[in-house]
Legacy VTK file of the C-alpha trace (Angstrom):
# vtk DataFile Version 3.0
C-alpha trace
ASCII
DATASET POLYDATA
POINTS 509 float
-0.051 -0.098 0.232
1.576 3.532 -1.107
0.713 7.144 -1.430
1.424 8.685 -4.512
1.817 12.834 -5.392
1.951 14.953 -8.631
5.498 15.720 -9.182
5.301 16.302 -13.281
5.144 20.032 -12.449
8.014 20.422 -10.083
11.323 21.939 -10.616
14.018 21.198 -8.090
17.439 22.924 -7.483
18.163 25.587 -9.915
18.433 28.196 -8.059
20.062 26.911 -4.523
21.910 24.035 -6.282
20.662 21.391 -3.399
19.223 18.154 -4.431
15.328 18.968 -3.023
13.672 15.735 -4.212
16.806 13.414 -2.237
15.738 15.895 1.299
12.242 15.299 0.224
12.229 12.091 0.211
14.267 11.575 3.446
12.185 14.123 5.437
9.210 11.946 4.090
10.574 8.873 5.223
10.665 9.776 8.580
7.214 10.928 8.246
5.877 7.633 7.236
7.381 5.505 10.053
3.565 5.212 11.147
2.419 4.351 7.974
4.782 1.249 7.640
3.639 0.083 11.321
0.239 0.583 10.192
0.869 -1.608 7.375
3.148 -4.122 9.060
-0.194 -4.551 11.910
-2.231 -5.283 8.866
0.121 -8.082 7.218
0.164 -9.550 11.170
-3.373 -9.288 11.641
-3.898 -11.021 8.334
-1.770 -13.891 8.634
-3.424 -14.292 11.739
-6.867 -14.458 10.367
-5.586 -16.997 8.058
-3.924 -19.127 10.792
-7.017 -19.328 12.528
-9.021 -20.372 9.454
-6.656 -23.232 9.028
-7.094 -24.585 12.257
-10.853 -24.254 11.843
-10.255 -26.074 8.262
-8.508 -29.015 10.299
-11.469 -29.302 12.973
-13.894 -29.337 10.246
-12.038 -32.366 8.701
-11.716 -34.186 12.138
-15.335 -33.620 12.344
-16.348 -34.827 9.176
-14.537 -38.006 9.779
-16.342 -38.405 12.541
-19.318 -39.117 10.854
-17.878 -42.687 10.490
-17.637 -43.189 13.622
-20.950 -42.732 13.973
-22.386 -45.423 12.090
-23.197 -48.881 13.559
-21.185 -50.310 10.703
-17.915 -49.059 11.557
-18.124 -50.924 14.991
-19.916 -54.426 13.696
-18.187 -54.513 10.423
-19.116 -57.714 8.560
-16.989 -60.019 6.409
-18.017 -62.856 4.716
-16.343 -66.147 2.908
-17.511 -68.569 0.588
-16.415 -72.194 0.127
-16.756 -72.063 -3.437
-16.435 -68.246 -4.744
-16.714 -68.809 -8.384
-20.443 -69.340 -7.735
-21.535 -67.840 -5.135
-20.328 -64.647 -2.911
-21.934 -62.693 0.254
-22.154 -59.226 1.510
-23.613 -58.672 4.949
-24.787 -55.692 6.522
-23.928 -54.382 9.953
-27.007 -56.103 11.548
-26.359 -59.407 9.917
-25.936 -62.471 12.482
-22.837 -64.174 12.243
-23.866 -67.444 11.082
-23.194 -69.973 8.346
-25.721 -70.221 5.498
-25.938 -73.510 2.523
-26.337 -72.069 -0.982
-27.108 -74.265 -3.973
-27.824 -72.684 -7.251
-30.031 -74.820 -9.360
-30.780 -71.978 -12.296
-29.207 -68.347 -12.998
-31.620 -65.663 -14.147
-31.255 -65.065 -17.403
-32.437 -61.747 -19.808
-34.956 -62.649 -22.939
-33.841 -62.170 -25.954
-35.171 -62.303 -29.530
-32.997 -62.559 -32.618
-34.029 -62.417 -36.291
-34.700 -65.502 -38.287
-32.563 -64.464 -41.484
-31.010 -61.120 -42.518
-33.034 -58.549 -42.803
-31.120 -57.060 -46.365
-32.014 -57.983 -49.471
-29.391 -57.440 -52.570
-27.919 -54.180 -51.136
-26.630 -54.234 -47.403
-28.932 -51.863 -44.941
-27.498 -48.673 -43.938
-29.282 -48.375 -40.578
-28.373 -44.352 -40.566
-29.778 -43.943 -43.876
-33.527 -43.272 -44.562
-35.619 -46.514 -44.449
-37.193 -45.931 -47.611
-34.174 -45.875 -49.618
-33.133 -49.244 -47.965
-33.655 -52.903 -49.123
-35.533 -54.780 -46.867
-35.023 -58.016 -48.660
-37.969 -57.384 -51.181
-40.103 -55.213 -48.575
-39.909 -51.386 -49.011
-40.697 -48.633 -46.501
-42.980 -46.391 -48.499
-44.988 -44.652 -45.792
-45.829 -44.340 -42.187
-46.612 -47.020 -39.485
-46.745 -48.174 -36.309
-46.344 -51.389 -33.976
-47.402 -52.426 -30.746
-44.468 -53.575 -28.702
-45.274 -55.469 -25.046
-43.526 -56.508 -21.743
-44.508 -57.322 -18.377
-43.373 -55.451 -15.212
-42.264 -56.314 -11.487
-45.860 -56.665 -10.745
-46.724 -58.924 -13.489
-49.045 -56.579 -15.439
-48.985 -56.160 -19.496
-47.480 -52.596 -20.879
-47.778 -52.231 -24.310
-46.127 -49.215 -26.041
-46.937 -47.925 -29.916
-44.417 -47.386 -31.770
-44.855 -45.013 -35.037
-42.219 -44.253 -37.691
-41.952 -42.674 -40.813
-40.425 -43.674 -44.078
-37.675 -40.899 -44.062
-37.106 -42.331 -40.370
-34.227 -44.333 -40.010
-33.542 -48.275 -38.773
-31.788 -46.857 -35.860
-33.742 -44.134 -35.040
-36.605 -46.711 -34.773
-34.793 -48.835 -32.936
-34.074 -46.224 -30.176
-37.344 -45.113 -30.166
-38.158 -48.384 -28.894
-35.859 -48.059 -25.971
-36.967 -44.903 -25.330
-41.010 -45.542 -25.191
-40.762 -48.599 -23.197
-38.722 -46.925 -20.469
-35.698 -48.611 -21.447
-37.283 -51.956 -20.331
-36.757 -52.940 -24.042
-33.402 -52.394 -26.074
-33.128 -52.907 -29.702
-29.883 -53.250 -31.833
-28.623 -53.539 -35.206
-25.944 -55.998 -35.843
-24.414 -55.553 -38.593
-22.062 -58.527 -39.179
-25.432 -61.210 -39.176
-27.361 -58.532 -40.702
-29.805 -59.164 -37.663
-31.736 -57.426 -35.297
-31.318 -58.746 -31.647
-33.930 -57.429 -29.166
-33.782 -58.064 -25.408
-34.998 -57.032 -21.876
-32.892 -55.095 -20.054
-33.586 -56.969 -16.685
-33.153 -60.533 -16.022
-36.215 -63.028 -14.866
-39.488 -64.312 -16.117
-42.245 -61.676 -15.479
-44.976 -63.693 -17.619
-46.591 -65.898 -15.933
-49.465 -66.078 -18.423
-49.878 -67.777 -21.994
-49.785 -64.511 -24.020
-47.164 -64.500 -26.244
-46.668 -67.904 -25.541
-45.268 -67.161 -22.199
-42.908 -64.710 -23.731
-41.210 -61.866 -22.204
-41.297 -59.401 -25.097
-45.019 -59.187 -27.067
-45.319 -58.259 -30.270
-47.495 -58.459 -33.902
-45.612 -61.306 -35.919
-46.527 -59.318 -38.757
-46.034 -56.078 -39.970
-42.551 -54.090 -39.304
-41.646 -56.446 -36.750
-42.252 -59.346 -38.221
-41.905 -58.970 -41.779
-39.679 -56.481 -41.849
-37.429 -57.379 -39.500
-38.339 -60.895 -39.342
-38.837 -61.226 -35.443
-40.774 -64.717 -34.702
-42.541 -65.340 -31.400
-40.996 -68.659 -31.253
-37.310 -66.803 -31.718
-37.149 -65.604 -28.119
-34.965 -67.547 -25.252
-33.885 -66.588 -21.608
-36.100 -64.805 -19.227
-35.915 -66.731 -16.724
-35.904 -66.421 -12.803
-32.900 -67.712 -10.530
-33.499 -71.026 -8.617
-31.474 -71.614 -5.349
-31.923 -73.288 -2.480
-31.119 -72.032 0.976
-30.554 -74.211 4.054
-32.464 -76.979 1.976
-35.295 -75.105 0.715
-36.015 -73.433 -2.885
-36.673 -69.969 -3.695
-36.759 -67.733 -6.854
-35.318 -64.805 -7.581
-36.041 -62.788 -11.026
-32.259 -61.394 -10.679
-29.090 -63.163 -9.636
-28.923 -61.925 -5.933
-31.197 -62.592 -2.834
-31.186 -60.635 0.617
-32.175 -63.283 3.811
-31.390 -61.856 7.095
-29.673 -59.040 6.207
-27.375 -61.050 3.993
-27.330 -60.586 0.213
-26.297 -63.561 -1.780
-24.932 -63.000 -5.360
-24.972 -66.003 -8.087
-22.564 -65.644 -10.983
-22.683 -70.274 -11.540
-25.015 -73.190 -10.880
-23.971 -75.703 -8.359
-23.334 -78.973 -8.372
-23.202 -79.045 -4.377
-23.987 -76.660 -1.331
-21.602 -73.539 -1.103
-20.968 -72.429 2.661
-21.146 -69.041 3.462
-20.290 -68.250 6.449
-20.693 -64.462 8.006
-18.505 -63.003 10.703
-17.262 -59.800 12.510
-14.533 -58.115 10.560
-12.511 -57.166 13.511
-9.415 -55.771 11.509
-11.540 -53.302 9.071
-13.449 -51.845 12.487
-9.813 -51.314 13.780
-8.642 -49.586 11.256
-11.522 -46.984 11.001
-11.218 -46.900 14.972
-6.939 -46.416 14.226
-7.454 -43.518 11.188
-9.715 -41.522 13.620
-7.711 -41.560 16.646
-4.652 -41.064 14.285
-6.882 -37.978 12.798
-7.498 -36.603 15.862
-3.817 -36.872 17.423
-2.665 -35.300 14.204
-5.140 -32.495 14.701
-3.931 -31.351 18.390
-0.339 -31.836 17.846
-0.934 -29.210 15.006
-2.966 -27.047 17.329
-0.768 -27.516 20.565
2.599 -26.500 18.071
0.628 -23.035 16.991
-0.177 -22.664 20.644
3.692 -23.171 21.652
5.484 -21.488 19.026
8.008 -18.767 19.638
7.391 -15.341 18.434
9.988 -13.564 17.530
8.551 -9.368 17.833
12.109 -8.399 16.149
10.737 -9.873 12.442
8.120 -7.630 12.014
6.483 -7.906 8.667
8.435 -6.706 5.646
7.319 -3.465 3.798
7.406 -3.236 0.011
10.496 -1.264 -0.025
12.562 -3.648 2.422
11.229 -6.085 0.314
12.914 -4.412 -2.466
16.298 -4.105 -1.041
16.229 -8.457 -0.197
16.773 -11.729 -2.444
14.119 -14.124 -2.377
15.732 -15.980 -0.282
16.255 -13.399 2.369
12.658 -12.429 2.160
11.147 -16.518 2.605
13.855 -16.908 6.140
12.204 -13.063 7.647
9.110 -14.068 6.723
9.232 -17.537 8.315
10.503 -15.579 11.746
7.753 -12.989 11.368
5.107 -15.600 10.852
5.876 -17.548 13.679
3.943 -17.658 16.865
0.752 -16.105 14.847
-1.522 -17.730 17.756
0.509 -18.068 20.501
-1.054 -19.163 23.539
-4.461 -18.097 22.033
-7.257 -18.711 24.514
-9.742 -19.604 22.039
-7.938 -22.343 20.630
-6.647 -23.257 24.355
-10.218 -23.709 25.485
-11.201 -25.846 22.376
-8.330 -28.395 22.893
-9.050 -28.566 26.528
-12.855 -29.113 26.206
-11.893 -31.484 23.185
-9.615 -33.911 25.265
-12.119 -33.847 28.141
-14.557 -35.181 26.008
-12.575 -38.710 25.898
-12.207 -38.756 29.615
-15.617 -38.754 30.950
-17.535 -41.692 31.787
-20.497 -42.818 29.235
-23.507 -44.338 31.092
-24.925 -46.373 28.850
-26.105 -49.402 30.156
-23.463 -51.424 28.011
-19.943 -53.384 29.032
-17.823 -50.360 28.587
-18.362 -46.750 30.224
-14.681 -45.470 29.475
-12.028 -45.769 26.756
-9.797 -47.451 28.516
-12.137 -50.334 28.952
-11.173 -50.917 25.196
-7.683 -50.533 25.092
-7.246 -46.670 24.602
-5.729 -44.173 26.692
-4.207 -41.110 26.653
0.040 -41.212 26.225
2.065 -40.557 29.463
4.436 -38.663 27.900
3.669 -34.849 28.880
5.116 -33.795 25.612
2.440 -35.492 23.286
0.046 -33.171 25.126
-2.945 -35.345 25.141
-2.587 -37.653 22.238
-4.084 -41.267 22.722
-2.634 -44.187 22.389
-4.344 -47.522 21.411
-3.556 -51.352 22.371
-4.589 -53.074 19.576
-4.633 -56.704 21.362
-6.815 -54.958 23.621
-9.346 -53.064 21.463
-9.538 -56.073 18.775
-10.785 -57.970 21.904
-13.540 -55.717 22.419
-14.757 -55.528 19.253
-14.896 -59.314 18.825
-16.583 -59.994 22.117
-19.231 -56.655 22.350
-18.997 -54.638 19.021
-22.225 -53.419 19.801
-21.063 -51.595 23.134
-18.038 -50.461 21.672
-20.973 -48.594 19.293
-22.507 -46.689 22.484
-19.228 -46.111 23.909
-18.966 -44.075 20.754
-21.765 -42.924 19.289
-24.726 -43.287 21.917
-26.593 -40.037 20.573
-28.537 -39.104 24.046
-27.805 -35.914 26.476
-26.254 -36.514 29.341
-24.196 -38.331 31.100
-24.765 -40.914 28.497
-23.639 -38.917 25.473
-21.280 -41.052 23.267
-17.550 -39.834 23.371
-17.428 -38.999 19.906
-20.696 -36.742 20.044
-19.144 -35.268 22.959
-16.548 -34.233 21.009
-18.411 -32.988 17.975
-19.815 -30.528 20.252
-16.974 -29.197 21.509
-15.558 -28.899 17.902
-18.956 -26.955 17.230
-18.161 -24.593 19.929
-14.465 -24.089 18.782
-15.298 -23.231 15.087
-17.895 -21.168 15.744
-15.724 -18.835 18.398
-13.308 -18.940 15.946
-15.204 -18.090 13.008
-16.386 -15.245 15.088
-13.330 -14.241 15.538
-11.484 -15.111 11.807
-14.716 -15.559 9.310
-14.880 -17.913 7.099
-13.600 -17.106 3.242
-16.960 -16.007 2.452
-17.462 -13.690 5.084
-17.602 -10.150 4.729
-15.503 -8.013 7.477
-17.839 -6.061 9.496
-18.917 -9.971 10.322
-15.516 -11.206 12.309
-13.755 -9.184 14.996
-10.207 -9.341 13.213
-12.183 -8.356 9.654
-13.625 -5.309 11.677
-10.066 -4.341 12.895
-8.678 -4.838 9.036
-11.586 -2.397 7.640
-10.542 -0.023 10.362
-6.454 -0.125 9.909
-7.555 0.104 6.166
-9.509 3.382 7.088
-6.595 5.000 9.088
-4.207 4.287 6.449
-6.097 5.982 4.024
-6.372 9.050 6.595
-2.891 8.795 7.295
-2.085 8.705 3.206
-3.785 12.200 2.888
-1.793 13.466 5.736
1.226 12.255 4.098
0.474 13.916 0.797
-0.845 17.669 2.941
3.160 17.156 4.471
4.998 16.231 1.360
3.058 19.365 -1.031
4.079 21.501 2.097
7.529 20.701 2.170
7.796 21.104 -1.366
6.059 24.669 -1.041
7.994 25.824 1.445
11.308 24.514 -0.683
9.937 26.194 -4.062
9.765 29.417 -1.881
13.302 29.087 -0.889
14.255 28.637 -4.769
12.474 31.895 -5.152
13.968 33.575 -2.622
17.581 32.715 -3.528
16.589 33.671 -7.301
15.903 36.986 -6.252
18.883 37.467 -4.169
20.850 35.793 -7.210
19.405 38.557 -9.683
20.016 41.394 -6.924
23.399 40.184 -6.461
24.192 40.244 -10.125
22.511 43.667 -10.541
24.302 45.448 -7.922
27.830 43.412 -9.202
26.991 45.048 -12.761
26.644 48.737 -10.992
29.863 48.610 -9.103
31.693 47.395 -12.019
31.072 51.241 -13.663
LINES 1 510
509 0 1 2 3 4 5 6 7 8 9 10 11 12 13 14 15 16 17 18 19 20 21 22 23 24 25 26 27 28 29 30 31 32 33 34 35 36 37 38 39 40 41 42 43 44 45 46 47 48 49 50 51 52 53 54 55 56 57 58 59 60 61 62 63 64 65 66 67 68 69 70 71 72 73 74 75 76 77 78 79 80 81 82 83 84 85 86 87 88 89 90 91 92 93 94 95 96 97 98 99 100 101 102 103 104 105 106 107 108 109 110 111 112 113 114 115 116 117 118 119 120 121 122 123 124 125 126 127 128 129 130 131 132 133 134 135 136 137 138 139 140 141 142 143 144 145 146 147 148 149 150 151 152 153 154 155 156 157 158 159 160 161 162 163 164 165 166 167 168 169 170 171 172 173 174 175 176 177 178 179 180 181 182 183 184 185 186 187 188 189 190 191 192 193 194 195 196 197 198 199 200 201 202 203 204 205 206 207 208 209 210 211 212 213 214 215 216 217 218 219 220 221 222 223 224 225 226 227 228 229 230 231 232 233 234 235 236 237 238 239 240 241 242 243 244 245 246 247 248 249 250 251 252 253 254 255 256 257 258 259 260 261 262 263 264 265 266 267 268 269 270 271 272 273 274 275 276 277 278 279 280 281 282 283 284 285 286 287 288 289 290 291 292 293 294 295 296 297 298 299 300 301 302 303 304 305 306 307 308 309 310 311 312 313 314 315 316 317 318 319 320 321 322 323 324 325 326 327 328 329 330 331 332 333 334 335 336 337 338 339 340 341 342 343 344 345 346 347 348 349 350 351 352 353 354 355 356 357 358 359 360 361 362 363 364 365 366 367 368 369 370 371 372 373 374 375 376 377 378 379 380 381 382 383 384 385 386 387 388 389 390 391 392 393 394 395 396 397 398 399 400 401 402 403 404 405 406 407 408 409 410 411 412 413 414 415 416 417 418 419 420 421 422 423 424 425 426 427 428 429 430 431 432 433 434 435 436 437 438 439 440 441 442 443 444 445 446 447 448 449 450 451 452 453 454 455 456 457 458 459 460 461 462 463 464 465 466 467 468 469 470 471 472 473 474 475 476 477 478 479 480 481 482 483 484 485 486 487 488 489 490 491 492 493 494 495 496 497 498 499 500 501 502 503 504 505 506 507 508
């Protein structure tokens, strides 16, 4: 930030021989010292505001990761194993019971498909992107507008019929695409250039037509007309459209697709089996442990960063550099200086230290949750005994995994019991602390979307800018006064020189 003055019309030192410009600059250097101090204060306050926002970004990231710690699935991850993964696999939700399941796959679900009984081209190969009126459909020419019905059965077994219209100027490709559009993509139709045939198929597996209509086929249409005569599709050409059939613990079930969910376990079928496949569901201890550890690592990283900021040395002799000072230094010197200048921006900050203390206390209290665990020490988590760690948490892997194996529900309640009072879970308490700290920091430093009037440091910065602007106006007035005074001096010296010259001339006679 700098002020400017108009020097274009100023003439200096012509009569006196004095370097007026240099003298004014030296005088103004002394006058602007308070301005340098104000600009340094603006830089410091801006750095401090940005550091506060960096802290809030870390709290926000930790809070986002805490969301996983409130999910039952985090503590009750399930793993499944199959004795024949080539045929049957499974996934299980957190609420699935640990057990074994015997699955035999008798038949896979298939999609219904119908293919032209012969090539649809005549002497000239069909161009599916050209007008149908210009194509040779095996002796059948498309000379006018037409339409055809196409039917399918929905998931409730109800018949749905769509009427597809076309014009002679339409392309074969556009008509086939219209089949998909009009049926909500329940039926897909394409032209295979190699075989010169139409392929029409259901996009979902399963048998939906339980009637005798269309001979029980999944895709119904008129066997004469455009589909039958021109595209050579026949009712007898359909295959597929079957349900999956499988046995679960000896009892046979049907499924429209190749998966089925029972007791919160989803079984996926990829092949028919000759003997039952055993699926085993158990707690995934390693996955749960890894998620808890990842969160605690993030927590430790956060408090370490905040503690470092609170303890960082402040070098008061290293004021922020002014633009004039930067011009006299190399890039390396500027970087080294600013490293010292920016040190200690948040040293001893009461908002952060209070928030950190509240976060640490969230872990220590007893959680009265009517379960087997009411303290983090019960599951192998404790505060580091090293004072220099300043509240970091340590995990006993064996103890935590044992707790997850024996009673994952109690571990879940310890962390995530969503009630008020003494039974409130550790993560909920931690989130409460972080939310308060984030709001306090925002009140002081705002967010990137905040106006300066919405937070304390912003109002201070705005006030500083106003004072700087007023002081720059004052400096312009002072510099103008100096130039006026030096101008008057030059004028007087010029007059004296003129008088002296006149007298010298007079005495010379």
